[in-house]
TORTORTOR-659154 format. One record per atom (N, C-alpha, C): residue in three letters; z negated, x, y negated; residue number from 1; atom name. Coordinates in steps of 0.1 Angstrom, whole numbers. Example, Ala and Ser with C-alpha at 12.3 -4.5 7.8 and 13.67 -1.06 7.14 Angstrom:
BEGIN
NODE / ALA / -78 / 132 / 57 / 1 / N
NODE / ALA / -78 / 123 / 45 / 1 / CA
NODE / ALA / -78 / 132 / 33 / 1 / C
NODE / SER / -71 / 128 / 22 / 2 / N
NODE / SER / -71 / 137 / 11 / 2 / CA
NODE / SER / -79 / 129 / 0 / 2 / C
! end
This chain:
BEGIN
NODE / UNK / -224 / -197 / 204 / 1 / N
NODE / UNK / -223 / -185 / 212 / 1 / CA
NODE / UNK / -210 / -185 / 220 / 1 / C
NODE / UNK / -205 / -173 / 223 / 2 / N
NODE / UNK / -194 / -172 / 232 / 2 / CA
NODE / UNK / -198 / -165 / 244 / 2 / C
NODE / UNK / -190 / -167 / 255 / 3 / N
NODE / UNK / -194 / -160 / 268 / 3 / CA
NODE / UNK / -186 / -147 / 269 / 3 / C
NODE / UNK / -189 / -139 / 279 / 4 / N
NODE / UNK / -183 / -126 / 281 / 4 / CA
NODE / UNK / -168 / -127 / 282 / 4 / C
NODE / UNK / -163 / -137 / 289 / 5 / N
NODE / UNK / -149 / -139 / 291 / 5 / CA
NODE / UNK / -142 / -141 / 277 / 5 / C
NODE / UNK / -148 / -148 / 268 / 6 / N
NODE / UNK / -142 / -150 / 255 / 6 / CA
NODE / UNK / -143 / -137 / 247 / 6 / C
NODE / UNK / -154 / -130 / 248 / 7 / N
NODE / UNK / -155 / -117 / 241 / 7 / CA
NODE / UNK / -144 / -107 / 246 / 7 / C
NODE / UNK / -142 / -107 / 259 / 8 / N
NODE / UNK / -132 / -98 / 265 / 8 / CA
NODE / UNK / -118 / -100 / 260 / 8 / C
NODE / UNK / -115 / -112 / 254 / 9 / N
NODE / UNK / -102 / -114 / 248 / 9 / CA
NODE / UNK / -100 / -107 / 235 / 9 / C
NODE / UNK / -111 / -102 / 229 / 10 / N
NODE / UNK / -110 / -95 / 216 / 10 / CA
NODE / UNK / -106 / -80 / 220 / 10 / C
NODE / UNK / -94 / -76 / 215 / 11 / N
NODE / UNK / -89 / -63 / 218 / 11 / CA
NODE / UNK / -92 / -53 / 206 / 11 / C
NODE / UNK / -102 / -45 / 208 / 12 / N
NODE / UNK / -107 / -36 / 198 / 12 / CA
NODE / UNK / -102 / -22 / 202 / 12 / C
NODE / UNK / -96 / -15 / 193 / 13 / N
NODE / UNK / -91 / -1 / 196 / 13 / CA
NODE / UNK / -94 / 8 / 184 / 13 / C
NODE / UNK / -93 / 21 / 188 / 14 / N
NODE / UNK / -95 / 32 / 178 / 14 / CA
NODE / UNK / -81 / 36 / 173 / 14 / C
NODE / UNK / -80 / 38 / 160 / 15 / N
NODE / UNK / -68 / 43 / 154 / 15 / CA
NODE / UNK / -71 / 53 / 143 / 15 / C
NODE / UNK / -61 / 61 / 139 / 16 / N
NODE / UNK / -63 / 71 / 129 / 16 / CA
NODE / UNK / -55 / 67 / 116 / 16 / C
NODE / UNK / -61 / 66 / 105 / 17 / N
NODE / UNK / -55 / 63 / 92 / 17 / CA
NODE / UNK / -45 / 74 / 89 / 17 / C
NODE / UNK / -32 / 71 / 87 / 18 / N
NODE / UNK / -22 / 81 / 83 / 18 / CA
NODE / UNK / -17 / 79 / 69 / 18 / C
NODE / UNK / -19 / 68 / 63 / 19 / N
NODE / UNK / -15 / 66 / 49 / 19 / CA
NODE / UNK / -23 / 56 / 42 / 19 / C
NODE / UNK / -26 / 57 / 29 / 20 / N
NODE / UNK / -34 / 48 / 21 / 20 / CA
NODE / UNK / -27 / 46 / 8 / 20 / C
NODE / UNK / -26 / 33 / 4 / 21 / N
NODE / UNK / -21 / 30 / -9 / 21 / CA
NODE / UNK / -28 / 18 / -14 / 21 / C
NODE / UNK / -26 / 14 / -27 / 22 / N
NODE / UNK / -33 / 3 / -33 / 22 / CA
NODE / UNK / -25 / -10 / -29 / 22 / C
NODE / UNK / -33 / -20 / -25 / 23 / N
NODE / UNK / -27 / -33 / -23 / 23 / CA
NODE / UNK / -28 / -40 / -37 / 23 / C
NODE / UNK / -17 / -38 / -45 / 24 / N
NODE / UNK / -18 / -43 / -59 / 24 / CA
NODE / UNK / -18 / -58 / -61 / 24 / C
NODE / UNK / -14 / -66 / -51 / 25 / N
NODE / UNK / -14 / -80 / -53 / 25 / CA
NODE / UNK / -26 / -87 / -46 / 25 / C
NODE / UNK / -35 / -79 / -41 / 26 / N
NODE / UNK / -47 / -86 / -35 / 26 / CA
NODE / UNK / -56 / -91 / -46 / 26 / C
NODE / UNK / -63 / -102 / -43 / 27 / N
NODE / UNK / -72 / -108 / -53 / 27 / CA
NODE / UNK / -83 / -99 / -56 / 27 / C
NODE / UNK / -89 / -92 / -46 / 28 / N
NODE / UNK / -100 / -83 / -49 / 28 / CA
NODE / UNK / -94 / -69 / -46 / 28 / C
NODE / UNK / -100 / -58 / -52 / 29 / N
NODE / UNK / -95 / -45 / -49 / 29 / CA
NODE / UNK / -94 / -42 / -34 / 29 / C
NODE / UNK / -83 / -37 / -30 / 30 / N
NODE / UNK / -81 / -34 / -16 / 30 / CA
NODE / UNK / -71 / -23 / -14 / 30 / C
NODE / UNK / -71 / -16 / -3 / 31 / N
NODE / UNK / -61 / -6 / 1 / 31 / CA
NODE / UNK / -52 / -12 / 11 / 31 / C
NODE / UNK / -40 / -7 / 11 / 32 / N
NODE / UNK / -30 / -9 / 22 / 32 / CA
NODE / UNK / -32 / 3 / 31 / 32 / C
NODE / UNK / -36 / 1 / 43 / 33 / N
NODE / UNK / -37 / 13 / 53 / 33 / CA
NODE / UNK / -27 / 12 / 63 / 33 / C
NODE / UNK / -22 / 24 / 67 / 34 / N
NODE / UNK / -13 / 25 / 78 / 34 / CA
NODE / UNK / -20 / 33 / 89 / 34 / C
NODE / UNK / -21 / 27 / 101 / 35 / N
NODE / UNK / -30 / 32 / 111 / 35 / CA
NODE / UNK / -22 / 35 / 124 / 35 / C
NODE / UNK / -24 / 47 / 130 / 36 / N
NODE / UNK / -17 / 50 / 142 / 36 / CA
NODE / UNK / -26 / 47 / 154 / 36 / C
NODE / UNK / -22 / 38 / 163 / 37 / N
NODE / UNK / -29 / 35 / 175 / 37 / CA
NODE / UNK / -24 / 41 / 187 / 37 / C
NODE / UNK / -15 / 51 / 186 / 38 / N
NODE / UNK / -10 / 57 / 198 / 38 / CA
NODE / UNK / 3 / 50 / 203 / 38 / C
NODE / UNK / 7 / 55 / 214 / 39 / N
NODE / UNK / 20 / 51 / 220 / 39 / CA
NODE / UNK / 21 / 36 / 224 / 39 / C
NODE / UNK / 10 / 31 / 230 / 40 / N
NODE / UNK / 10 / 17 / 236 / 40 / CA
NODE / UNK / 11 / 7 / 224 / 40 / C
NODE / UNK / 4 / 9 / 214 / 41 / N
NODE / UNK / 3 / -1 / 203 / 41 / CA
NODE / UNK / 12 / 3 / 191 / 41 / C
NODE / UNK / 12 / 15 / 188 / 42 / N
NODE / UNK / 21 / 20 / 177 / 42 / CA
NODE / UNK / 13 / 20 / 164 / 42 / C
NODE / UNK / 21 / 20 / 153 / 43 / N
NODE / UNK / 16 / 21 / 140 / 43 / CA
NODE / UNK / 15 / 7 / 134 / 43 / C
NODE / UNK / 4 / 3 / 128 / 44 / N
NODE / UNK / 1 / -10 / 122 / 44 / CA
NODE / UNK / -4 / -8 / 108 / 44 / C
NODE / UNK / -3 / -19 / 100 / 45 / N
NODE / UNK / -8 / -19 / 87 / 45 / CA
NODE / UNK / -19 / -29 / 86 / 45 / C
NODE / UNK / -28 / -26 / 76 / 46 / N
NODE / UNK / -39 / -35 / 73 / 46 / CA
NODE / UNK / -43 / -34 / 58 / 46 / C
NODE / UNK / -48 / -45 / 53 / 47 / N
NODE / UNK / -54 / -45 / 40 / 47 / CA
NODE / UNK / -69 / -46 / 41 / 47 / C
NODE / UNK / -76 / -37 / 34 / 48 / N
NODE / UNK / -90 / -36 / 36 / 48 / CA
NODE / UNK / -97 / -34 / 22 / 48 / C
NODE / UNK / -107 / -43 / 20 / 49 / N
NODE / UNK / -115 / -42 / 8 / 49 / CA
NODE / UNK / -126 / -32 / 9 / 49 / C
NODE / UNK / -122 / -19 / 9 / 50 / N
NODE / UNK / -132 / -8 / 11 / 50 / CA
NODE / UNK / -131 / 2 / 0 / 50 / C
NODE / UNK / -127 / -3 / -12 / 51 / N
NODE / UNK / -125 / 6 / -23 / 51 / CA
NODE / UNK / -138 / 11 / -30 / 51 / C
NODE / UNK / -149 / 3 / -27 / 52 / N
NODE / UNK / -162 / 7 / -34 / 52 / CA
NODE / UNK / -168 / 20 / -28 / 52 / C
NODE / UNK / -166 / 22 / -15 / 53 / N
NODE / UNK / -172 / 34 / -9 / 53 / CA
NODE / UNK / -162 / 45 / -5 / 53 / C
NODE / UNK / -149 / 42 / -4 / 54 / N
NODE / UNK / -140 / 52 / 1 / 54 / CA
NODE / UNK / -128 / 54 / -9 / 54 / C
NODE / UNK / -125 / 67 / -11 / 55 / N
NODE / UNK / -114 / 71 / -19 / 55 / CA
NODE / UNK / -102 / 73 / -9 / 55 / C
NODE / UNK / -90 / 71 / -14 / 56 / N
NODE / UNK / -78 / 72 / -5 / 56 / CA
NODE / UNK / -78 / 86 / 2 / 56 / C
NODE / UNK / -80 / 96 / -5 / 57 / N
NODE / UNK / -79 / 110 / 1 / 57 / CA
NODE / UNK / -89 / 112 / 13 / 57 / C
NODE / UNK / -101 / 106 / 12 / 58 / N
NODE / UNK / -111 / 108 / 23 / 58 / CA
NODE / UNK / -108 / 99 / 35 / 58 / C
NODE / UNK / -99 / 89 / 33 / 59 / N
NODE / UNK / -96 / 80 / 45 / 59 / CA
NODE / UNK / -85 / 86 / 54 / 59 / C
NODE / UNK / -76 / 94 / 48 / 60 / N
NODE / UNK / -65 / 100 / 56 / 60 / CA
NODE / UNK / -71 / 109 / 67 / 60 / C
NODE / UNK / -67 / 106 / 79 / 61 / N
NODE / UNK / -72 / 113 / 91 / 61 / CA
NODE / UNK / -85 / 108 / 97 / 61 / C
NODE / UNK / -91 / 98 / 91 / 62 / N
NODE / UNK / -103 / 91 / 96 / 62 / CA
NODE / UNK / -100 / 82 / 107 / 62 / C
NODE / UNK / -107 / 83 / 118 / 63 / N
NODE / UNK / -106 / 73 / 129 / 63 / CA
NODE / UNK / -114 / 61 / 126 / 63 / C
NODE / UNK / -108 / 49 / 128 / 64 / N
NODE / UNK / -115 / 36 / 126 / 64 / CA
NODE / UNK / -114 / 27 / 138 / 64 / C
NODE / UNK / -123 / 17 / 139 / 65 / N
NODE / UNK / -122 / 8 / 149 / 65 / CA
NODE / UNK / -116 / -5 / 144 / 65 / C
NODE / UNK / -107 / -11 / 151 / 66 / N
NODE / UNK / -100 / -23 / 146 / 66 / CA
NODE / UNK / -98 / -33 / 157 / 66 / C
NODE / UNK / -97 / -46 / 153 / 67 / N
NODE / UNK / -92 / -56 / 162 / 67 / CA
NODE / UNK / -77 / -57 / 161 / 67 / C
NODE / UNK / -70 / -55 / 172 / 68 / N
NODE / UNK / -56 / -54 / 171 / 68 / CA
NODE / UNK / -48 / -66 / 177 / 68 / C
NODE / UNK / -55 / -77 / 181 / 69 / N
NODE / UNK / -48 / -88 / 187 / 69 / CA
NODE / UNK / -51 / -101 / 179 / 69 / C
NODE / UNK / -53 / -100 / 166 / 70 / N
NODE / UNK / -54 / -112 / 158 / 70 / CA
NODE / UNK / -40 / -116 / 153 / 70 / C
NODE / UNK / -38 / -128 / 149 / 71 / N
NODE / UNK / -26 / -132 / 143 / 71 / CA
NODE / UNK / -25 / -125 / 129 / 71 / C
NODE / UNK / -13 / -118 / 126 / 72 / N
NODE / UNK / -11 / -112 / 113 / 72 / CA
NODE / UNK / -13 / -122 / 102 / 72 / C
NODE / UNK / -17 / -117 / 90 / 73 / N
NODE / UNK / -18 / -125 / 78 / 73 / CA
NODE / UNK / -14 / -117 / 66 / 73 / C
NODE / UNK / -9 / -124 / 56 / 74 / N
NODE / UNK / -5 / -117 / 44 / 74 / CA
NODE / UNK / -16 / -117 / 34 / 74 / C
NODE / UNK / -20 / -105 / 29 / 75 / N
NODE / UNK / -30 / -104 / 19 / 75 / CA
NODE / UNK / -24 / -97 / 7 / 75 / C
NODE / UNK / -22 / -104 / -3 / 76 / N
NODE / UNK / -14 / -99 / -14 / 76 / CA
NODE / UNK / 0 / -96 / -9 / 76 / C
NODE / UNK / 5 / -84 / -11 / 77 / N
NODE / UNK / 18 / -80 / -7 / 77 / CA
NODE / UNK / 18 / -73 / 7 / 77 / C
NODE / UNK / 7 / -73 / 14 / 78 / N
NODE / UNK / 6 / -66 / 26 / 78 / CA
NODE / UNK / 5 / -75 / 38 / 78 / C
NODE / UNK / 13 / -72 / 49 / 79 / N
NODE / UNK / 12 / -79 / 61 / 79 / CA
NODE / UNK / 1 / -72 / 69 / 79 / C
NODE / UNK / -11 / -78 / 70 / 80 / N
NODE / UNK / -22 / -72 / 76 / 80 / CA
NODE / UNK / -21 / -76 / 91 / 80 / C
NODE / UNK / -18 / -65 / 99 / 81 / N
NODE / UNK / -16 / -67 / 114 / 81 / CA
NODE / UNK / -29 / -65 / 122 / 81 / C
NODE / UNK / -38 / -58 / 117 / 82 / N
NODE / UNK / -51 / -55 / 124 / 82 / CA
NODE / UNK / -62 / -57 / 114 / 82 / C
NODE / UNK / -74 / -59 / 120 / 83 / N
NODE / UNK / -86 / -61 / 112 / 83 / CA
NODE / UNK / -95 / -49 / 114 / 83 / C
NODE / UNK / -98 / -42 / 103 / 84 / N
NODE / UNK / -107 / -30 / 104 / 84 / CA
NODE / UNK / -121 / -35 / 105 / 84 / C
NODE / UNK / -129 / -29 / 113 / 85 / N
NODE / UNK / -143 / -33 / 115 / 85 / CA
NODE / UNK / -153 / -25 / 107 / 85 / C
NODE / UNK / -162 / -31 / 101 / 86 / N
NODE / UNK / -173 / -25 / 93 / 86 / CA
NODE / UNK / -184 / -34 / 91 / 86 / C
NODE / UNK / -195 / -28 / 85 / 87 / N
NODE / UNK / -206 / -37 / 82 / 87 / CA
NODE / UNK / -206 / -41 / 68 / 87 / C
NODE / UNK / -210 / -53 / 65 / 88 / N
NODE / UNK / -211 / -58 / 51 / 88 / CA
NODE / UNK / -225 / -54 / 46 / 88 / C
NODE / UNK / -226 / -43 / 39 / 89 / N
NODE / UNK / -239 / -38 / 36 / 89 / CA
NODE / UNK / -241 / -38 / 21 / 89 / C
NODE / UNK / -253 / -36 / 16 / 90 / N
NODE / UNK / -256 / -37 / 2 / 90 / CA
NODE / UNK / -248 / -27 / -6 / 90 / C
NODE / UNK / -244 / -16 / -1 / 91 / N
NODE / UNK / -236 / -6 / -8 / 91 / CA
NODE / UNK / -221 / -9 / -7 / 91 / C
NODE / UNK / -217 / -19 / 0 / 92 / N
NODE / UNK / -203 / -22 / 2 / 92 / CA
NODE / UNK / -199 / -22 / 17 / 92 / C
NODE / UNK / -187 / -23 / 21 / 93 / N
NODE / UNK / -183 / -23 / 35 / 93 / CA
NODE / UNK / -183 / -9 / 40 / 93 / C
NODE / UNK / -191 / -7 / 51 / 94 / N
NODE / UNK / -192 / 6 / 57 / 94 / CA
NODE / UNK / -184 / 6 / 70 / 94 / C
NODE / UNK / -174 / 14 / 72 / 95 / N
NODE / UNK / -166 / 14 / 83 / 95 / CA
NODE / UNK / -173 / 19 / 96 / 95 / C
NODE / UNK / -170 / 12 / 107 / 96 / N
NODE / UNK / -174 / 16 / 120 / 96 / CA
NODE / UNK / -166 / 29 / 124 / 96 / C
NODE / UNK / -173 / 39 / 129 / 97 / N
NODE / UNK / -166 / 51 / 133 / 97 / CA
NODE / UNK / -171 / 57 / 146 / 97 / C
NODE / UNK / -162 / 64 / 153 / 98 / N
NODE / UNK / -166 / 71 / 165 / 98 / CA
NODE / UNK / -175 / 83 / 161 / 98 / C
NODE / UNK / -184 / 87 / 170 / 99 / N
NODE / UNK / -192 / 99 / 167 / 99 / CA
NODE / UNK / -185 / 112 / 173 / 99 / C
NODE / UNK / -175 / 109 / 181 / 100 / N
NODE / UNK / -166 / 120 / 187 / 100 / CA
NODE / UNK / -152 / 116 / 184 / 100 / C
NODE / UNK / -143 / 126 / 183 / 101 / N
NODE / UNK / -128 / 123 / 182 / 101 / CA
NODE / UNK / -123 / 118 / 195 / 101 / C
NODE / UNK / -116 / 107 / 195 / 102 / N
NODE / UNK / -110 / 102 / 208 / 102 / CA
NODE / UNK / -95 / 100 / 206 / 102 / C
NODE / UNK / -89 / 95 / 216 / 103 / N
NODE / UNK / -74 / 93 / 216 / 103 / CA
NODE / UNK / -72 / 80 / 208 / 103 / C
NODE / UNK / -61 / 80 / 200 / 104 / N
NODE / UNK / -57 / 68 / 193 / 104 / CA
NODE / UNK / -53 / 58 / 204 / 104 / C
NODE / UNK / -58 / 46 / 202 / 105 / N
NODE / UNK / -55 / 35 / 211 / 105 / CA
NODE / UNK / -66 / 33 / 222 / 105 / C
NODE / UNK / -76 / 42 / 222 / 106 / N
NODE / UNK / -87 / 40 / 231 / 106 / CA
NODE / UNK / -93 / 26 / 229 / 106 / C
NODE / UNK / -97 / 19 / 240 / 107 / N
NODE / UNK / -102 / 6 / 239 / 107 / CA
NODE / UNK / -117 / 6 / 237 / 107 / C
NODE / UNK / -122 / -3 / 228 / 108 / N
NODE / UNK / -137 / -5 / 226 / 108 / CA
NODE / UNK / -141 / -16 / 235 / 108 / C
NODE / UNK / -152 / -15 / 242 / 109 / N
NODE / UNK / -157 / -25 / 251 / 109 / CA
NODE / UNK / -172 / -26 / 250 / 109 / C
! end
């Protein structure tokens, strides 16, 4: 278990997907996502294995919840700077989403 102080170190923010492409060199099917987190954080990239449930055209403009303060890692040919949050469900990865439109960069707590 972790305590509240440790949990508070995880910086989760809302961002809007502005571009989607295929991460061709990933071991499993994945998209390269470009996400706008607003002025403070800026635009970041991520690789996400969400191809089972989401088509590229339906992801554009979608707000997602991401962890923005992890160490970047390379996945295939993509420098994944943020981790998109979702549930690992029987139908595939289901993205966490806001029920209302909010500002890019809004913090999740």
